[in-house]
C-alpha atoms as one frame of an Amber mdcrd trajectory, in Angstrom:
protein
  18.874  10.994   2.189  15.257  10.346   3.126  13.829   6.870   3.378  11.638
   5.494   0.614   8.755   3.027   0.724   8.063   0.496  -2.002   4.323  -0.143
  -2.162   3.040  -3.178  -4.102  -0.608  -3.955  -4.846  -1.165  -7.580  -3.761
  -4.978  -7.856  -3.679  -7.577  -6.510  -6.071  -9.634  -3.461  -5.087 -12.674
  -4.947  -6.901 -15.536  -5.074  -4.421 -14.020  -2.399  -2.188 -15.733   0.891
  -1.408 -15.187   3.674  -3.961 -13.128   5.726  -1.502 -10.755   2.802  -0.952
 -10.432   2.289  -4.704  -9.597   5.961  -5.168  -6.845   5.725  -2.524  -5.294
   2.804  -4.435  -5.448   4.844  -7.644  -4.020   7.867  -5.818  -1.029   5.792
  -4.778  -0.424   5.121  -8.471  -1.227   1.424  -8.297  -3.303   0.043 -11.154
  -2.754  -3.627 -11.810  -1.970  -6.437  -9.410   1.710  -6.690  -8.461   2.379
  -3.153  -9.675   4.879  -1.320  -7.473   5.630   2.291  -6.758   8.471   3.957
  -4.870   7.153   6.696  -2.604   8.633   9.060  -0.001   8.254   8.073   3.639
   6.103  10.882   5.049   2.915  11.078   7.133   0.559  11.566   4.174   1.915
   8.509   2.367   1.776   6.468   5.571  -1.869   7.497   6.070  -2.867   6.428
   2.565  -1.066   3.106   2.996  -2.809   2.575   6.338  -6.189   3.061   4.641
  -5.496   0.231   2.152  -3.153  -1.894   4.276  -5.220  -5.021   3.574  -4.542
  -4.682  -0.179  -0.889  -3.685  -0.322   2.548  -4.863   0.778   5.094  -2.298
   1.948   8.876  -2.627   1.921  11.176   0.000   3.391  14.156   1.070   1.341
  16.675   2.474   3.812  18.443   5.752   3.515  22.049   6.385   4.503  22.904
   6.132   8.176  24.155   9.291   9.878  27.589   8.985  11.401
């Protein structure tokens, strides 16, 4: 099973550049403290990196291979 990331909006995008605000909206985050479970892939990581000063990320582990 693939890993998941839980992304939570911790700071408001008010006052940010329009592109940054659109990345927050693209992640599906609207209100403060809203969370979203997303797949751990390079495109998601890139979007999170763009707004890393506004969000908090928690990794939800997958199953370990034995």
